[in-house]
DRENFIBA-227205 format. One line per 10 residues: number of its first residue (from 1); their letters; for each residue x, z, y of C-alpha. Coordinates in steps of 0.02 Angstrom, whole numbers. Layout:
<atoms>
NUM = A = X:Z:Y; ... $
</atoms>
This chain:
<atoms>
1 = MAVSLPDARE = 2328:-1270:1411; 2496:-1333:1438; 2590:-1339:1639; 2595:-1491:1733; 2773:-1508:1800; 2785:-1627:1954; 2921:-1781:1945; 3101:-1698:2058; 3094:-1855:2121; 2952:-1784:2231 $
11 = LSDEVLEALR = 3045:-1658:2267; 3118:-1607:2450; 3258:-1566:2477; 3251:-1416:2518; 3155:-1387:2330; 3309:-1479:2273; 3448:-1352:2367; 3353:-1213:2262; 3321:-1292:2093; 3520:-1334:2106 $
21 = LRALHGCELG = 3566:-1143:2172; 3447:-1084:2024; 3511:-1198:1902; 3686:-1130:1897; 3621:-934:1923; 3564:-972:1757; 3699:-1026:1679; 3794:-916:1757; 3710:-773:1656; 3748:-861:1497 $
31 = FTEAEMADLL = 3583:-970:1480; 3620:-1152:1388; 3621:-1317:1522; 3433:-1361:1402; 3333:-1205:1445; 3392:-1195:1618; 3310:-1394:1599; 3190:-1359:1474; 3147:-1226:1636; 3141:-1307:1808 $
41 = GVCRETVSHW = 3055:-1438:1772; 3232:-1612:1785; 3335:-1692:1645; 3447:-1598:1530; 3595:-1729:1605; 3554:-1665:1786; 3588:-1465:1746; 3754:-1522:1675; 3791:-1628:1798; 3757:-1493:1944 $
51 = WSAYAQGGLD = 3872:-1371:1821; 4026:-1457:1781; 4058:-1511:1965; 4008:-1297:2042; 4149:-1261:1905; 4271:-1426:1952; 4220:-1374:2160; 4120:-1246:2183; 3976:-1256:2310; 4043:-1380:2405 $
61 = ALPHARTGRP = 4057:-1518:2260; 3887:-1487:2208; 3782:-1681:2249; 3688:-1655:2412; 3638:-1828:2411; 3476:-1891:2298; 3543:-1997:2147; 3404:-2061:2069; 3295:-2222:2080; 3128:-2159:2207 $
71 = LGSGRTLSDA = 2987:-2144:2103; 2888:-2327:2103; 3037:-2403:2142; 3086:-2541:2038; 2939:-2600:1971; 2899:-2768:1953; 2707:-2773:1996; 2701:-2796:2185; 2539:-2680:2221; 2470:-2825:2307 $
81 = QAGHLQRLLR = 2485:-2899:2145; 2430:-2713:2033; 2265:-2744:2174; 2213:-2915:2127; 2220:-2876:1910; 2154:-2711:1921; 2006:-2817:2013; 2019:-2956:1866; 1992:-2807:1712; 1870:-2764:1790 $
91 = THRPEEVGIA = 1743:-2895:1849; 1801:-3018:1722; 1769:-3020:1515; 1957:-3100:1442; 1890:-3286:1448; 1812:-3309:1584; 1979:-3304:1650; 2080:-3458:1484; 2151:-3294:1421; 2116:-3309:1223 $
101 = APLWTRRAVA = 2059:-3129:1175; 1890:-3035:1182; 1954:-2884:1212; 2078:-2820:1360; 2199:-2737:1284; 2410:-2745:1345; 2444:-2902:1259; 2291:-3018:1331; 2340:-2908:1484; 2511:-2964:1492 $
111 = ELIRQQFDLS = 2467:-3135:1438; 2341:-3109:1601; 2514:-3074:1731; 2596:-3224:1652; 2439:-3309:1694; 2433:-3255:1835; 2608:-3225:1923; 2732:-3302:1791; 2770:-3133:1705; 2848:-3072:1567 $
121 = LAVRTVGLYL = 2823:-2909:1553; 2839:-2799:1377; 2670:-2752:1286; 2739:-2562:1333; 2800:-2595:1503; 2596:-2654:1539; 2521:-2513:1427; 2603:-2385:1570; 2524:-2483:1701; 2334:-2482:1618 $
131 = ERWGFTAKRP = 2378:-2289:1630; 2410:-2299:1805; 2300:-2359:1849; 2184:-2264:1758; 2130:-2373:1619; 2109:-2305:1445; 2095:-2349:1289; 1915:-2376:1222; 1800:-2410:1056; 1716:-2601:1140 $
141 = RRQARDQDPA = 1497:-2580:1133; 1431:-2740:1062; 1353:-2837:1160; 1277:-3004:1106; 1396:-3155:1222; 1263:-3255:1295; 1177:-3117:1321; 1080:-3120:1544; 969:-2979:1557; 896:-3079:1744 $
151 = EQEGAEIHWG = 896:-3249:1624; 775:-3180:1496; 638:-3078:1609; 649:-3222:1727; 750:-3100:1896; 807:-3124:2057; 1000:-3041:2086; 1007:-2992:2241; 1148:-2900:2308; 1102:-2760:2481 $
161 = DEVGVAADEH = 1223:-2656:2603; 1173:-2581:2740; 1264:-2617:2927; 1278:-2526:3093; 1352:-2641:3238; 1394:-2559:3388; 1390:-2666:3578; 1550:-2595:3592; 1648:-2695:3431; 1727:-2860:3474 $
171 = PACGYAPEGE = 1838:-2905:3350; 1953:-3013:3407; 2105:-2984:3525; 2144:-3012:3720; 2289:-3080:3789; 2355:-2995:3941; 2505:-2977:4066; 2663:-2891:3936; 2671:-2679:3962; 2468:-2711:4020 $
181 = PATMGVPGRH = 2335:-2660:3927; 2189:-2798:3888; 2001:-2714:3968; 1862:-2775:3910; 1683:-2689:3987; 1567:-2597:3860; 1410:-2520:3912; 1401:-2359:3975; 1359:-2245:3825; 1397:-2297:3637 $
191 = VRANQISTIT = 1222:-2382:3561; 1215:-2478:3412; 1072:-2567:3258; 1096:-2520:3094; 1013:-2663:2958; 997:-2661:2777; 1002:-2831:2693; 988:-2938:2547; 1062:-3109:2488; 1080:-3176:2300 $
201 = NAGKVRFMTY = 1215:-3324:2249; 1066:-3448:2276; 1096:-3419:2467; 923:-3309:2483; 923:-3189:2625; 824:-3024:2638; 857:-2907:2801; 752:-2787:2907; 858:-2677:3061; 819:-2520:3112 $
211 = TGTMTAALFL = 903:-2391:3231; 939:-2210:3172; 1027:-2169:2997; 965:-2229:2814; 830:-2150:2758; 771:-2117:2564; 612:-2177:2664; 670:-2292:2755; 746:-2366:2581; 597:-2375:2471 $
221 = VFLGRLLRGT = 512:-2500:2655; 618:-2600:2647; 621:-2615:2432; 414:-2641:2479; 481:-2758:2582; 581:-2844:2474; 453:-2854:2346; 341:-2911:2431; 432:-3085:2508; 467:-3124:2317 $
231 = TGKVFLIVDR = 358:-3183:2180; 460:-3089:2012; 550:-2977:1952; 714:-2916:2050; 865:-2863:1997; 943:-2737:2126; 1138:-2729:2162; 1173:-2565:2263; 1307:-2418:2297; 1279:-2257:2282 $
241 = LRAHMTPEVA = 1222:-2207:2463; 1133:-2042:2450; 978:-2126:2527; 995:-2238:2386; 959:-2123:2237; 848:-1983:2270; 737:-1922:2151; 600:-2021:2289; 684:-2163:2247; 711:-2183:2095 $
251 = AWVTAHRERL = 521:-2113:2061; 460:-2271:2142; 565:-2401:2051; 518:-2318:1902; 309:-2360:1942; 389:-2528:1996; 475:-2573:1840; 392:-2734:1804; 444:-2809:1952; 606:-2700:1997 $
261 = EVFYLPRYAP = 788:-2636:1958; 929:-2573:2023; 1080:-2568:1967; 1205:-2469:2060; 1424:-2545:2097; 1549:-2407:2014; 1605:-2283:2184; 1750:-2322:2300; 1727:-2520:2252; 1633:-2569:2437 $
271 = ELNADEYLNN = 1760:-2765:2378; 1645:-2804:2248; 1471:-2805:2340; 1467:-2997:2401; 1346:-2917:2543; 1480:-2848:2600; 1559:-3038:2693; 1376:-3048:2754; 1468:-2892:2860; 1608:-2936:2898 $
281 = DLKGQVNAAG = 1537:-3113:2966; 1377:-3043:3041; 1533:-2912:3147; 1620:-3039:3181; 1490:-3157:3264; 1352:-3050:3360; 1462:-2988:3504; 1565:-3146:3530; 1482:-3232:3675; 1507:-3062:3740 $
291 = LPHNKAEVRS = 1450:-2875:3721; 1254:-2842:3767; 1206:-2732:3902; 1069:-2578:3770; 1021:-2579:3587; 877:-2687:3613; 1005:-2818:3643; 1116:-2782:3486; 962:-2766:3416; 908:-2930:3440 $
301 = RVQDFMRQLL = 1073:-3021:3424; 1096:-2966:3229; 924:-3040:3210; 948:-3191:3289; 1121:-3232:3154; 992:-3163:3013; 874:-3290:3058; 976:-3424:3076; 1068:-3375:2900; 879:-3389:2838 $
311 = HLPQHVMSYF = 893:-3568:2874; 1076:-3586:2785; 1102:-3561:2607; 1277:-3642:2570; 1352:-3526:2707; 1283:-3365:2615; 1342:-3439:2433; 1513:-3454:2506; 1516:-3251:2521; 1531:-3268:2332 $
321 = QHPSVQYAAA = 1698:-3359:2334; 1767:-3222:2396; 1908:-3180:2228; 1835:-3014:2207; 1654:-3067:2197; 1654:-3224:2096; 1593:-3145:1981; 1440:-3166:2037; 1489:-3348:2124; 1339:-3473:2068 $
331 = MNM = 1424:-3608:1939; 1346:-3780:2009; 1367:-3709:2193 $
</atoms>
C-alpha cells in the first residue's frame, strides 16, 4: 500500500527548514536531486533551487520565505459558490435546473457553473472540483422518469425533526453604551422545553412537546399520534438520530408498513430538512416578547406558536422556499 505524503505547502516553516537541510545533506552524499525530491515528497525543481542557492552562497543563501501559491488560493469558485453548487448537485437532477443532460457529468456541471455564476471552467478543472467535494463517477441506476412513489401510494410526505427551546435564549442583539455589556434577566436555573414536529409542503403541521431526551419509546408515541391524525399512508423523512433508528423503531415501522415508511436524510445535512426552518422560526419568535420564568411557561409558548401555525399553511409552505429545500416545495405555491 502506497504511503500518501501531505502537500508541502501545508507543512510548518520548521518542518520545511528541516527538509531543506536534509535535501542538501543528501545531495552532498551523492544522491541526485530527483532522488532526494522523491524521498522527501517535494518537487525536483524545489530541491534544485535549494542546491543551487547553497552551492552559490552557503546556508545563508537558502530561501527561508515561503514561495509558491498557498494551498486553495487562486481557485475560481469561492467557498460560498462551491457550497451552493454541491447542494444543487445533491438535490436536483440536471433537467430540474435547466441543464440539458440526463446525468451530472463534468460537462453538465460546467454548464451549471456557467448558468449560476457566468464562469467558464475547463472540464478537467470541473473534475478536480468534483473530486475535492467527494463526488465520484458511478454507473447510474435506472429509474422511471415520472416515478413518484408517494403519489402512486396516495401518501403524504412529512419532514420531521426535534428542537429544544431554552428559557434564557434570545436571538436578537441589544444596545448598550459603548464599553458596557447588554444584559437581560434570565431564570435562576436553565429550563427548557422540547418538541418533535412534522410539516408537509402543503402546509400541514403535526407536533408534540415533551421534557427530557428523545428516546425510541417517545418517538414511537409520536408516530402513533401521527398515524391517528392522518387517514392515508405517510412517508416520514427524518435525520439519523439514534432514537429514530433503534431495533424497536424498525420493528414498529415494519408492523405498520401499510401506513408508514421512514426515510433517513444523509448525515451532516440538516439543511436538507424543511422542518429545520420551522425550528429556526420557532426559536426566533417564542421568546421575542420577553423571557419566560419556568419550564411550564416555555412549553406553553412553544405550544401557542405551533397552534398558530396550524392555521397558517401558507407560512408553513414558505419554509420550503429556502434554497436548500426547494427540491421539496409544492409546485403550485
